[in-house]
Kinemage of the C-alpha trace (Angstrom):
@kinemage 1
@onewidth
@group {chain A} dominant
@subgroup {mainchain}
@vectorlist {calphas} color= white
{ca unk a 1} P -37.649 25.451 52.869
{ca unk a 2} L -37.887 28.936 51.451
{ca unk a 3} L -40.273 29.709 48.612
{ca unk a 4} L -38.643 30.094 45.218
{ca unk a 5} L -39.642 33.766 44.993
{ca unk a 6} L -38.060 34.457 48.380
{ca unk a 7} L -34.787 32.795 47.304
{ca unk a 8} L -34.652 34.932 44.143
{ca unk a 9} L -35.358 38.060 46.177
{ca unk a 10} L -32.640 37.264 48.730
{ca unk a 11} L -30.057 36.450 46.026
{ca unk a 12} L -30.812 39.730 44.258
{ca unk a 13} L -30.367 41.572 47.550
{ca unk a 14} L -26.948 39.970 48.133
{ca unk a 15} L -25.851 40.918 44.615
{ca unk a 16} L -27.036 44.494 45.132
{ca unk a 17} L -24.979 44.700 48.323
{ca unk a 18} L -21.881 43.268 46.539
{ca unk a 19} L -21.872 40.280 48.882
{ca unk a 20} L -22.423 37.873 46.002
{ca unk a 21} L -20.303 37.957 42.822
{ca unk a 22} L -21.908 37.275 39.440
{ca unk a 23} L -20.371 35.960 36.257
{ca unk a 24} L -22.326 35.521 33.000
{ca unk a 25} L -22.080 32.047 31.472
{ca unk a 26} L -23.355 30.653 28.195
{ca unk a 27} L -26.040 28.753 30.074
{ca unk a 28} L -26.973 31.523 32.494
{ca unk a 29} L -25.631 33.558 35.393
{ca unk a 30} L -23.181 32.066 37.890
{ca unk a 31} L -23.221 33.294 41.475
{ca unk a 32} L -20.314 33.016 43.886
{ca unk a 33} L -20.021 34.048 47.500
{ca unk a 34} L -17.063 36.263 48.276
{ca unk a 35} L -14.567 34.641 50.662
{ca unk a 36} L -15.502 36.903 53.560
{ca unk a 37} L -19.214 36.329 52.974
{ca unk a 38} L -18.669 32.596 52.749
{ca unk a 39} L -16.770 32.520 56.051
{ca unk a 40} L -19.484 34.566 57.728
{ca unk a 41} L -22.262 32.297 56.384
{ca unk a 42} L -20.440 29.148 57.458
{ca unk a 43} L -20.046 30.581 60.922
{ca unk a 44} L -23.772 31.281 61.111
{ca unk a 45} L -24.562 27.732 59.968
{ca unk a 46} L -22.245 26.315 62.598
{ca unk a 47} L -23.736 28.479 65.315
{ca unk a 48} L -27.242 27.372 64.336
{ca unk a 49} L -26.229 23.700 64.246
{ca unk a 50} L -27.262 23.443 60.605
{ca unk a 51} L -23.897 22.678 58.948
{ca unk a 52} L -24.581 18.960 58.498
{ca unk a 53} L -28.007 19.607 56.984
{ca unk a 54} L -26.556 22.168 54.575
{ca unk a 55} L -23.800 19.801 53.510
{ca unk a 56} L -26.305 17.029 52.965
{ca unk a 57} L -28.432 19.254 50.740
{ca unk a 58} L -25.281 20.355 48.911
{ca unk a 59} L -24.218 16.739 48.306
{ca unk a 60} L -27.682 15.800 47.030
{ca unk a 61} L -27.630 18.785 44.687
{ca unk a 62} L -24.210 17.691 43.362
{ca unk a 63} L -25.541 14.187 42.816
{ca unk a 64} L -28.354 15.522 40.630
{ca unk a 65} L -25.911 17.772 38.788
{ca unk a 66} L -23.387 14.955 38.197
{ca unk a 67} L -26.076 12.664 36.832
{ca unk a 68} L -27.200 15.365 34.425
{ca unk a 69} L -23.575 15.957 33.432
{ca unk a 70} L -23.270 12.274 32.545
{ca unk a 71} L -26.324 12.526 30.309
{ca unk a 72} L -25.124 15.770 28.709
{ca unk a 73} L -21.691 14.283 27.988
{ca unk a 74} L -23.334 12.250 25.237
{ca unk a 75} L -25.199 15.129 23.630
{ca unk a 76} L -23.232 18.336 24.176
{ca unk a 77} L -20.030 19.326 22.338
{ca unk a 78} L -17.125 18.947 24.720
{ca unk a 79} L -16.388 22.697 24.937
{ca unk a 80} L -20.002 23.384 25.844
{ca unk a 81} L -19.971 20.569 28.398
{ca unk a 82} L -16.832 21.995 29.988
{ca unk a 83} L -18.286 25.486 30.065
{ca unk a 84} L -21.319 24.181 31.896
{ca unk a 85} L -19.735 21.754 34.345
{ca unk a 86} L -15.963 22.057 34.761
{ca unk a 87} L -16.266 24.707 37.509
{ca unk a 88} L -18.234 22.177 39.588
{ca unk a 89} L -15.397 19.675 40.028
{ca unk a 90} L -14.236 21.166 43.343
{ca unk a 91} L -17.805 21.183 44.656
{ca unk a 92} L -18.036 17.529 43.700
{ca unk a 93} L -14.779 16.735 45.457
{ca unk a 94} L -15.942 18.495 48.613
{ca unk a 95} L -19.244 16.646 48.606
{ca unk a 96} L -17.480 13.302 48.170
{ca unk a 97} L -15.022 14.055 50.957
{ca unk a 98} L -17.833 15.023 53.343
{ca unk a 99} L -19.930 11.947 52.505
{ca unk a 100} L -17.139 9.486 53.257
{ca unk a 101} L -15.034 11.299 55.864
{ca unk a 102} L -17.918 11.952 58.189
{ca unk a 103} L -19.636 8.654 57.373
{ca unk a 104} L -22.732 10.856 57.380
{ca unk a 105} L -24.247 9.243 54.326
{ca unk a 106} L -22.079 6.522 52.793
{ca unk a 107} L -24.806 5.500 50.333
{ca unk a 108} L -24.844 9.057 49.028
{ca unk a 109} L -21.046 8.957 48.734
{ca unk a 110} L -21.214 5.762 46.676
{ca unk a 111} L -23.890 7.246 44.421
{ca unk a 112} L -21.826 10.429 44.012
{ca unk a 113} L -18.753 8.407 43.057
{ca unk a 114} L -20.664 6.549 40.355
{ca unk a 115} L -22.133 9.787 39.035
{ca unk a 116} L -18.727 11.500 39.051
{ca unk a 117} L -17.139 9.033 36.608
{ca unk a 118} L -18.092 11.156 33.559
{ca unk a 119} L -16.432 14.169 35.223
{ca unk a 120} L -13.173 12.296 35.662
{ca unk a 121} L -13.340 10.964 32.130
{ca unk a 122} L -14.015 14.332 30.533
{ca unk a 123} L -11.219 15.973 32.519
{ca unk a 124} L -8.778 13.044 32.060
{ca unk a 125} L -8.447 12.660 35.835
{ca unk a 126} L -7.735 8.945 35.725
{ca unk a 127} L -5.672 8.754 38.893
{ca unk a 128} L -8.259 10.732 40.855
{ca unk a 129} L -10.923 8.371 39.554
{ca unk a 130} L -8.906 5.325 40.584
{ca unk a 131} L -8.486 6.569 44.141
{ca unk a 132} L -12.134 7.606 44.540
{ca unk a 133} L -13.562 4.412 43.053
{ca unk a 134} L -11.290 2.260 45.217
{ca unk a 135} L -12.634 4.085 48.278
{ca unk a 136} L -16.258 3.528 47.236
{ca unk a 137} L -15.470 -0.189 46.870
{ca unk a 138} L -14.026 -0.448 50.366
{ca unk a 139} L -15.611 -3.269 52.353
{ca unk a 140} L -16.924 -0.738 54.900
{ca unk a 141} L -19.445 0.357 52.278
{ca unk a 142} L -20.597 -3.047 51.036
{ca unk a 143} L -24.065 -2.544 52.479
{ca unk a 144} L -24.406 0.802 50.724
{ca unk a 145} L -23.892 -0.462 47.132
{ca unk a 146} L -26.379 -2.138 44.854
{ca unk a 147} L -25.279 -4.477 42.054
{ca unk a 148} L -25.486 -1.857 39.332
{ca unk a 149} L -23.266 0.501 41.303
{ca unk a 150} L -20.808 -2.270 42.128
{ca unk a 151} L -20.564 -3.272 38.455
{ca unk a 152} L -19.935 0.319 37.398
{ca unk a 153} L -17.328 0.869 40.099
{ca unk a 154} L -15.416 -2.356 39.399
{ca unk a 155} L -15.409 -1.538 35.690
{ca unk a 156} L -14.115 1.986 36.291
{ca unk a 157} L -11.495 0.715 38.743
{ca unk a 158} L -10.181 -1.835 36.241
{ca unk a 159} L -9.971 0.713 33.444
{ca unk a 160} L -8.448 3.567 35.446
{ca unk a 161} L -5.915 1.193 36.988
{ca unk a 162} L -4.969 -0.301 33.601
{ca unk a 163} L -4.429 3.057 31.958
{ca unk a 164} L -2.480 4.599 34.832
{ca unk a 165} L -0.479 1.708 36.299
{ca unk a 166} L -0.565 -0.999 33.635
{ca unk a 167} L -1.970 -4.552 33.497
{ca unk a 168} L -1.566 -5.454 37.148
{ca unk a 169} L -3.416 -8.555 38.425
{ca unk a 170} L -5.834 -6.218 40.216
{ca unk a 171} L -7.043 -4.987 36.814
{ca unk a 172} L -8.198 -8.426 35.727
{ca unk a 173} L -9.738 -9.066 39.132
{ca unk a 174} L -11.776 -5.843 38.966
{ca unk a 175} L -12.939 -6.395 35.381
{ca unk a 176} L -13.839 -10.018 36.093
{ca unk a 177} L -15.958 -8.977 39.084
{ca unk a 178} L -17.752 -6.448 36.892
{ca unk a 179} L -18.333 -9.109 34.226
{ca unk a 180} L -19.720 -11.573 36.783
{ca unk a 181} L -22.310 -9.010 37.870
{ca unk a 182} L -23.178 -8.107 34.269
{ca unk a 183} L -23.707 -11.788 33.413
{ca unk a 184} L -25.734 -12.433 36.554
{ca unk a 185} L -28.033 -9.505 35.808
{ca unk a 186} L -28.263 -10.236 32.075
{ca unk a 187} L -26.873 -6.814 31.097
{ca unk a 188} L -25.510 -7.390 27.573
{ca unk a 189} L -24.184 -3.840 27.194
{ca unk a 190} L -22.129 -4.061 30.362
{ca unk a 191} L -20.892 -7.526 29.407
{ca unk a 192} L -19.525 -6.033 26.191
{ca unk a 193} L -17.752 -3.259 28.094
{ca unk a 194} L -16.229 -5.731 30.542
{ca unk a 195} L -15.078 -8.062 27.768
{ca unk a 196} L -13.557 -5.181 25.903
{ca unk a 197} L -11.635 -4.201 29.024
{ca unk a 198} L -10.501 -7.791 29.540
{ca unk a 199} L -9.396 -8.026 25.904
{ca unk a 200} L -7.332 -4.873 26.369
{ca unk a 201} L -5.873 -6.234 29.599
{ca unk a 202} L -4.873 -9.538 27.986
{ca unk a 203} L -3.260 -7.720 25.077
{ca unk a 204} L -1.249 -5.489 27.382
{ca unk a 205} L -0.183 -8.450 29.505
{ca unk a 206} L 1.018 -10.392 26.438
{ca unk a 207} L -1.717 -13.029 26.400
{ca unk a 208} L -2.749 -12.221 22.847
{ca unk a 209} L -4.798 -15.330 22.178
{ca unk a 210} L -6.849 -14.661 25.307
{ca unk a 211} L -7.415 -11.151 23.948
{ca unk a 212} L -8.735 -12.721 20.730
{ca unk a 213} L -11.005 -15.028 22.724
{ca unk a 214} L -12.483 -12.039 24.546
{ca unk a 215} L -13.109 -10.281 21.224
{ca unk a 216} L -14.824 -13.432 19.910
{ca unk a 217} L -17.090 -13.429 22.975
{ca unk a 218} L -17.885 -9.772 22.298
{ca unk a 219} L -18.822 -10.609 18.725
{ca unk a 220} L -21.171 -13.386 19.859
{ca unk a 221} L -22.990 -11.109 22.302
{ca unk a 222} L -23.165 -8.335 19.692
{ca unk a 223} L -24.671 -10.694 17.131
{ca unk a 224} L -27.248 -12.004 19.591
{ca unk a 225} L -28.292 -8.484 20.595
{ca unk a 226} L -28.109 -7.003 17.097
{ca unk a 227} L -25.575 -4.410 18.245
{ca unk a 228} L -23.578 -3.504 15.119
{ca unk a 229} L -21.415 -0.992 16.985
{ca unk a 230} L -20.333 -3.633 19.477
{ca unk a 231} L -19.385 -5.841 16.538
{ca unk a 232} L -17.073 -3.055 15.349
{ca unk a 233} L -15.519 -2.886 18.812
{ca unk a 234} L -14.808 -6.607 18.582
{ca unk a 235} L -13.180 -6.073 15.188
{ca unk a 236} L -10.942 -3.376 16.651
{ca unk a 237} L -9.790 -5.638 19.476
{ca unk a 238} L -9.250 -8.542 17.072
{ca unk a 239} L -7.407 -6.361 14.567
{ca unk a 240} L -4.957 -5.177 17.190
{ca unk a 241} L -4.428 -8.696 18.564
{ca unk a 242} L -3.841 -10.150 15.088
{ca unk a 243} L -1.211 -7.504 14.401
{ca unk a 244} L 0.720 -8.550 17.499
{ca unk a 245} L 0.390 -12.180 16.406
{ca unk a 246} L 1.962 -11.272 13.068
{ca unk a 247} L -1.136 -11.992 10.978
{ca unk a 248} L -0.896 -8.654 9.224
{ca unk a 249} L -3.264 -9.322 6.322
{ca unk a 250} L -6.089 -10.450 8.615
{ca unk a 251} L -5.395 -7.563 10.965
{ca unk a 252} L -5.668 -5.081 8.102
{ca unk a 253} L -9.010 -6.542 6.989
{ca unk a 254} L -10.503 -6.192 10.476
{ca unk a 255} L -9.211 -2.655 10.942
{ca unk a 256} L -10.272 -1.377 7.544
{ca unk a 257} L -13.731 -2.818 8.086
{ca unk a 258} L -14.141 -0.591 11.154
{ca unk a 259} L -12.990 2.527 9.332
{ca unk a 260} L -15.512 1.980 6.544
{ca unk a 261} L -18.226 3.158 8.959
{ca unk a 262} L -18.509 6.536 10.667
{ca unk a 263} L -17.767 6.552 14.391
{ca unk a 264} L -20.582 6.639 16.909
{ca unk a 265} L -20.573 10.012 18.655
{ca unk a 266} L -23.058 9.131 21.373
{ca unk a 267} L -22.270 8.649 25.017
{ca unk a 268} L -21.038 5.121 25.562
{ca unk a 269} L -22.455 4.552 29.013
{ca unk a 270} L -22.369 5.778 32.566
{ca unk a 271} L -19.820 3.046 33.234
{ca unk a 272} L -17.220 4.554 30.936
{ca unk a 273} L -13.802 3.002 31.186
{ca unk a 274} L -11.853 5.986 29.830
{ca unk a 275} L -11.799 3.685 26.855
{ca unk a 276} L -10.274 4.231 23.438
{ca unk a 277} L -12.519 5.443 20.680
{ca unk a 278} L -12.418 2.382 18.455
{ca unk a 279} L -11.886 4.405 15.290
{ca unk a 280} L -8.866 6.027 16.906
{ca unk a 281} L -7.535 2.673 18.087
{ca unk a 282} L -8.116 1.157 14.642
{ca unk a 283} L -6.257 3.999 12.921
{ca unk a 284} L -3.279 3.506 15.207
{ca unk a 285} L -3.097 -0.231 14.664
{ca unk a 286} L -3.645 0.172 10.930
{ca unk a 287} L -0.824 2.732 10.685
{ca unk a 288} L 1.576 0.155 12.156
{ca unk a 289} L 0.275 -2.582 9.871
{ca unk a 290} L 0.649 -0.345 6.812
{ca unk a 291} L 4.270 0.408 7.664
{ca unk a 292} L 5.059 -3.235 8.292
{ca unk a 293} L 3.477 -4.267 4.971
{ca unk a 294} L 5.503 -1.755 2.987
{ca unk a 295} L 3.335 1.367 2.777
{ca unk a 296} L 5.326 3.944 4.779
{ca unk a 297} L 3.711 7.063 3.291
{ca unk a 298} L 0.219 5.736 4.024
{ca unk a 299} L 1.369 4.806 7.529
{ca unk a 300} L 2.614 8.349 8.192
{ca unk a 301} L -0.675 9.832 6.934
{ca unk a 302} L -2.768 7.419 9.016
{ca unk a 303} L -0.702 8.114 12.146
{ca unk a 304} L -1.065 11.865 11.635
{ca unk a 305} L -4.815 11.567 11.310
{ca unk a 306} L -5.050 9.457 14.447
{ca unk a 307} L -3.008 11.997 16.381
{ca unk a 308} L -5.136 14.909 15.157
{ca unk a 309} L -8.344 13.130 16.183
{ca unk a 310} L -6.840 12.152 19.547
{ca unk a 311} L -5.826 15.749 20.198
{ca unk a 312} L -9.325 16.909 19.279
{ca unk a 313} L -10.825 14.410 21.754
{ca unk a 314} L -8.945 16.057 24.654
{ca unk a 315} L -8.800 12.696 26.428
{ca unk a 316} L -5.582 11.442 27.985
{ca unk a 317} L -5.581 7.770 27.050
{ca unk a 318} L -6.225 8.128 23.301
{ca unk a 319} L -3.672 10.940 23.128
{ca unk a 320} L -0.965 8.950 24.924
{ca unk a 321} L -1.659 5.915 22.774
{ca unk a 322} L -1.676 7.895 19.526
{ca unk a 323} L 1.649 9.542 20.281
{ca unk a 324} L 3.585 6.803 22.079
{ca unk a 325} L 2.305 3.706 20.294
{ca unk a 326} L 1.749 5.147 16.836
{ca unk a 327} L 3.089 8.541 15.834
{ca unk a 328} L 6.469 8.319 17.562
{ca unk a 329} L 6.859 4.702 16.478
{ca unk a 330} L 6.110 5.494 12.831
{ca unk a 331} L 8.373 8.566 12.937
{ca unk a 332} L 11.212 6.370 14.182
{ca unk a 333} L 10.474 3.714 11.551
{ca unk a 334} L 10.694 6.215 8.687
{ca unk a 335} L 13.625 8.113 10.188
{ca unk a 336} L 11.894 11.402 11.035
{ca unk a 337} L 13.860 11.881 14.225
{ca unk a 338} L 13.090 15.586 14.624
{ca unk a 339} L 9.336 14.925 14.681
{ca unk a 340} L 9.833 11.993 17.043
{ca unk a 341} L 11.832 14.221 19.403
{ca unk a 342} L 9.177 16.950 19.357
{ca unk a 343} L 6.395 14.480 20.139
{ca unk a 344} L 8.387 12.754 22.853
{ca unk a 345} L 9.099 16.050 24.596
{ca unk a 346} L 5.390 16.801 24.675
{ca unk a 347} L 4.216 13.395 25.855
{ca unk a 348} L 6.946 13.048 28.487
{ca unk a 349} L 5.659 16.220 30.119
{ca unk a 350} L 1.982 15.349 29.561
{ca unk a 351} L 2.196 11.867 31.083
{ca unk a 352} L 4.085 13.220 34.083
{ca unk a 353} L 1.592 16.053 34.587
{ca unk a 354} L -1.395 13.668 34.491
{ca unk a 355} L 0.337 11.061 36.707
{ca unk a 356} L 0.111 8.399 33.989
{ca unk a 357} L 3.063 6.379 35.219
{ca unk a 358} L 2.777 3.496 32.757
{ca unk a 359} L 2.704 5.888 29.771
{ca unk a 360} L 5.651 7.852 31.167
{ca unk a 361} L 7.686 4.658 31.390
{ca unk a 362} L 6.785 3.724 27.804
{ca unk a 363} L 7.792 7.203 26.661
{ca unk a 364} L 11.174 6.697 28.341
{ca unk a 365} L 11.615 3.463 26.385
{ca unk a 366} L 10.795 5.237 23.126
{ca unk a 367} L 13.296 7.949 24.040
{ca unk a 368} L 15.937 5.235 24.354
{ca unk a 369} L 15.174 4.034 20.819
{ca unk a 370} L 15.403 7.635 19.612
{ca unk a 371} L 18.869 8.007 21.160
{ca unk a 372} L 20.044 4.841 19.420
{ca unk a 373} L 18.719 5.977 16.054
{ca unk a 374} L 20.203 9.431 16.549
{ca unk a 375} L 23.596 7.948 17.343
{ca unk a 376} L 23.710 9.701 20.705
{ca unk a 377} L 24.975 8.132 23.946
{ca unk a 378} L 22.492 5.637 25.336
{ca unk a 379} L 21.103 6.617 28.755
{ca unk a 380} L 21.164 3.216 30.434
{ca unk a 381} L 19.866 4.020 33.924
{ca unk a 382} L 16.506 5.633 33.021
{ca unk a 383} L 15.875 3.108 30.244
{ca unk a 384} L 16.616 0.130 32.462
{ca unk a 385} L 14.460 1.569 35.268
{ca unk a 386} L 11.553 2.100 32.861
{ca unk a 387} L 11.828 -1.433 31.478
{ca unk a 388} L 11.900 -2.854 35.009
{ca unk a 389} L 8.894 -0.736 36.017
{ca unk a 390} L 6.860 -1.904 33.021
{ca unk a 391} L 7.733 -5.524 33.764
{ca unk a 392} L 6.776 -5.169 37.432
{ca unk a 393} L 3.438 -3.684 36.350
{ca unk a 394} L 2.699 -6.669 34.139
{ca unk a 395} L 3.242 -5.064 30.715
{ca unk a 396} L 4.331 -7.549 28.056
{ca unk a 397} L 2.891 -5.799 24.988
{ca unk a 398} L 5.876 -4.333 23.060
{ca unk a 399} L 8.097 -5.478 25.905
{ca unk a 400} L 10.275 -7.705 23.670
{ca unk a 401} L 11.059 -4.663 21.521
{ca unk a 402} L 12.079 -2.721 24.619
{ca unk a 403} L 14.365 -5.576 25.654
{ca unk a 404} L 15.930 -5.723 22.195
{ca unk a 405} L 16.559 -1.969 22.287
{ca unk a 406} L 18.110 -2.399 25.725
{ca unk a 407} L 20.401 -5.015 24.187
{ca unk a 408} L 21.479 -2.604 21.451
{ca unk a 409} L 22.113 0.074 24.072
{ca unk a 410} L 24.207 -2.297 26.186
{ca unk a 411} L 26.243 -3.209 23.101
{ca unk a 412} L 26.887 0.488 22.477
{ca unk a 413} L 28.177 0.735 26.038
{ca unk a 414} L 30.440 -2.302 25.575
{ca unk a 415} L 28.441 -4.821 27.616
{ca unk a 416} L 28.292 -7.524 24.947
{ca unk a 417} L 27.261 -10.337 27.294
{ca unk a 418} L 24.442 -8.199 28.673
{ca unk a 419} L 23.398 -7.309 25.135
{ca unk a 420} L 23.197 -10.968 24.108
{ca unk a 421} L 21.218 -11.848 27.244
{ca unk a 422} L 18.722 -9.044 26.668
{ca unk a 423} L 18.129 -9.915 23.009
{ca unk a 424} L 17.880 -13.644 23.801
{ca unk a 425} L 15.253 -12.821 26.404
{ca unk a 426} L 13.375 -10.676 23.889
{ca unk a 427} L 13.236 -13.541 21.403
{ca unk a 428} L 12.114 -16.053 24.023
{ca unk a 429} L 9.369 -13.751 25.309
{ca unk a 430} L 8.105 -13.040 21.784
{ca unk a 431} L 7.726 -16.712 21.025
{ca unk a 432} L 6.246 -17.690 24.382
{ca unk a 433} L 3.639 -14.916 24.269
{ca unk a 434} L 2.817 -15.289 20.578
{ca unk a 435} L 3.430 -11.571 20.035
{ca unk a 436} L 5.791 -12.256 17.133
{ca unk a 437} L 5.179 -9.201 14.958
{ca unk a 438} L 8.685 -7.943 15.840
{ca unk a 439} L 10.553 -11.270 15.629
{ca unk a 440} L 12.147 -10.404 12.287
{ca unk a 441} L 13.579 -7.149 13.586
{ca unk a 442} L 14.845 -8.671 16.836
{ca unk a 443} L 16.618 -11.412 14.879
{ca unk a 444} L 18.165 -8.759 12.632
{ca unk a 445} L 19.378 -6.915 15.726
{ca unk a 446} L 20.873 -10.173 16.993
{ca unk a 447} L 22.668 -10.578 13.665
{ca unk a 448} L 24.010 -7.035 13.954
{ca unk a 449} L 25.325 -7.834 17.427
{ca unk a 450} L 27.129 -10.921 16.142
{ca unk a 451} L 28.725 -8.799 13.397
{ca unk a 452} L 29.843 -6.275 15.993
{ca unk a 453} L 31.575 -8.913 18.127
{ca unk a 454} L 33.615 -10.141 15.162
{ca unk a 455} L 34.557 -13.537 16.620
{ca unk a 456} L 35.534 -16.459 14.349
{ca unk a 457} L 32.418 -17.766 12.673
{ca unk a 458} L 30.465 -14.630 13.502
{ca unk a 459} L 29.912 -13.785 9.837
{ca unk a 460} L 28.150 -17.089 9.172
{ca unk a 461} L 26.242 -16.831 12.482
{ca unk a 462} L 25.056 -13.337 11.576
{ca unk a 463} L 24.042 -14.503 8.091
{ca unk a 464} L 22.009 -17.305 9.669
{ca unk a 465} L 20.180 -14.816 11.892
{ca unk a 466} L 19.444 -12.637 8.873
{ca unk a 467} L 18.112 -15.647 6.990
{ca unk a 468} L 15.797 -16.480 9.869
{ca unk a 469} L 14.741 -12.835 10.054
{ca unk a 470} L 13.863 -12.900 6.343
{ca unk a 471} L 11.801 -16.050 6.835
{ca unk a 472} L 9.720 -14.427 9.583
{ca unk a 473} L 9.253 -11.252 7.557
{ca unk a 474} L 8.088 -13.128 4.461
{ca unk a 475} L 5.721 -15.380 6.405
{ca unk a 476} L 4.070 -12.300 7.920
{ca unk a 477} L 4.131 -10.228 4.744
{ca unk a 478} L 6.230 -7.620 6.591
{ca unk a 479} L 7.973 -6.039 3.607
{ca unk a 480} L 9.542 -3.257 5.659
{ca unk a 481} L 11.219 -5.752 7.980
{ca unk a 482} L 12.327 -7.725 4.911
{ca unk a 483} L 13.950 -4.642 3.387
{ca unk a 484} L 15.767 -3.786 6.614
{ca unk a 485} L 17.180 -7.270 6.924
{ca unk a 486} L 18.134 -7.385 3.239
{ca unk a 487} L 20.107 -4.157 3.725
{ca unk a 488} L 21.938 -5.662 6.709
{ca unk a 489} L 22.617 -8.852 4.737
{ca unk a 490} L 24.128 -6.971 1.790
{ca unk a 491} L 26.287 -4.873 4.121
{ca unk a 492} L 27.470 -8.061 5.847
{ca unk a 493} L 28.476 -9.822 2.644
{ca unk a 494} L 30.083 -6.767 1.092
{ca unk a 495} L 32.405 -6.700 4.081
{ca unk a 496} L 33.421 -10.233 3.011
{ca unk a 497} L 33.675 -9.493 -0.712
{ca unk a 498} L 30.034 -9.538 -1.805
{ca unk a 499} L 27.308 -12.100 -2.482
{ca unk a 500} L 25.060 -12.112 -5.553
{ca unk a 501} L 22.188 -13.799 -3.760
{ca unk a 502} L 22.127 -11.138 -1.039
{ca unk a 503} L 22.136 -8.416 -3.690
{ca unk a 504} L 19.213 -10.105 -5.447
{ca unk a 505} L 17.251 -10.322 -2.182
{ca unk a 506} L 17.669 -6.593 -1.608
{ca unk a 507} L 16.803 -5.725 -5.200
{ca unk a 508} L 13.649 -7.844 -5.047
{ca unk a 509} L 12.499 -6.243 -1.791
{ca unk a 510} L 13.178 -2.757 -3.187
{ca unk a 511} L 11.153 -3.380 -6.348
{ca unk a 512} L 8.046 -4.307 -4.340
{ca unk a 513} L 7.765 -0.825 -2.835
{ca unk a 514} L 5.527 1.709 -4.544
{ca unk a 515} L 6.025 4.570 -2.077
{ca unk a 516} L 8.178 5.871 0.738
{ca unk a 517} L 11.312 6.354 -1.317
{ca unk a 518} L 12.492 9.245 0.865
{ca unk a 519} L 12.181 7.328 4.126
{ca unk a 520} L 15.370 6.245 5.861
{ca unk a 521} L 15.332 2.538 5.034
{ca unk a 522} L 14.533 3.027 1.353
{ca unk a 523} L 17.199 5.718 0.983
{ca unk a 524} L 19.697 3.367 2.551
{ca unk a 525} L 18.653 0.543 0.228
{ca unk a 526} L 18.863 2.826 -2.818
{ca unk a 527} L 22.371 3.868 -1.819
{ca unk a 528} L 23.464 0.234 -1.721
{ca unk a 529} L 21.740 -0.693 -4.966
{ca unk a 530} L 23.207 2.228 -6.897
{ca unk a 531} L 26.693 1.358 -5.671
{ca unk a 532} L 27.345 4.658 -3.932
{ca unk a 533} L 28.381 2.923 -0.754
{ca unk a 534} L 26.902 1.523 2.369
{ca unk a 535} L 25.603 4.925 3.647
């Protein structure tokens, strides 16, 4: 090749002749061939029969650059990382396309794919990652992958597929293959990553106790290896699973334990799964637990902090989770419908733009709940399509709540039989999956439906549902659910002349709140208790 001094001399000559454009960067000068110069140079390469050699050298250069980018992702501030590397993404894409399309160097293509994972993570290109990783795992390239590369690729495939399409069976298959390799090679760090992914998968698919088992396995490996951070990750997974199981006190203990320690800012690994920062995930779960346990103001503050940190991370998955699972949900719980609308408008566009189909469907379901709370006409077709899409993609986490909301929407539209069927299915799925954190509310919604029908005996049937709802709320320590049901119970009995016991239940629930008096449910309860009316 040319001597370094000769290269510098030739580059300077091209700049002097305005054949090479320059652009100062924070880390040095960037040089770019003008389009006409590029076309001319490519023609010369082709005529000399050197195109393949040049592309090979280019791909090898990109491999070195991508590996360095992965290292720098753990040490550089994100803005600095982007300034240094984001302009290289098209070069990386071109090198990958050449490596695989021409079959010129499949081993290089596999290595490039592995090295490119940090690029896709930093730029939130989950769908692009999924497609590229799936190609590198094609059976045509089996001979060109070593075990470390295969483990990394299966792990990235499972994660990118989960967070774009949902908990499909292929997700578990990919993560299990990665775990098998990690166990066979004795790689404790990769085992922890795989188990964390499997715990997330099981939670999304509604198998909450399997999610807990995976977090227990993580904790055992962390203890054996002395990895305190991995122990925190296990706590985060367990805390989220326990919330879905309705064990709110235990969930809160796990989640608060994580937040007692500062987050680790270092790079997780080259096998990143586009995973949640565990402090962010813990804040989101804790916000929901705080609302359920009767601390609405603290829940709002926790949700806001999670959203701010997710926005600062500039990563798609934490941002979607913070807004859809936490901030919008809490805003709807406390009755801040304007804020919920603003956030939904943003995330509906964001999820569509980034091709995050599973998050877009969940946003549509939250929009349906917003319409119901707003008292606006329920949009049945998009809601039903989103619910069906989530079911087909294996999602069972929060799915009972979506079904119950569908039931309320059908009742609004006059389809009472459909409403009953949807709510009955929501109750059955909650109990069969063990994700019973919302049982109290679904039973209350069933009681409301019975009141709406107004058939003989419906008052007693509704009262029975409310009583069962209260039992679930009290067993879980879900004071906010208890208050909601107590309000519905008082309204029911006042329609029939009043009931002192129902009034006492509402008064008792009200007295146990120390905050949140301007939220929707507490305002409604206060209106009833002060005798102003049913509001």
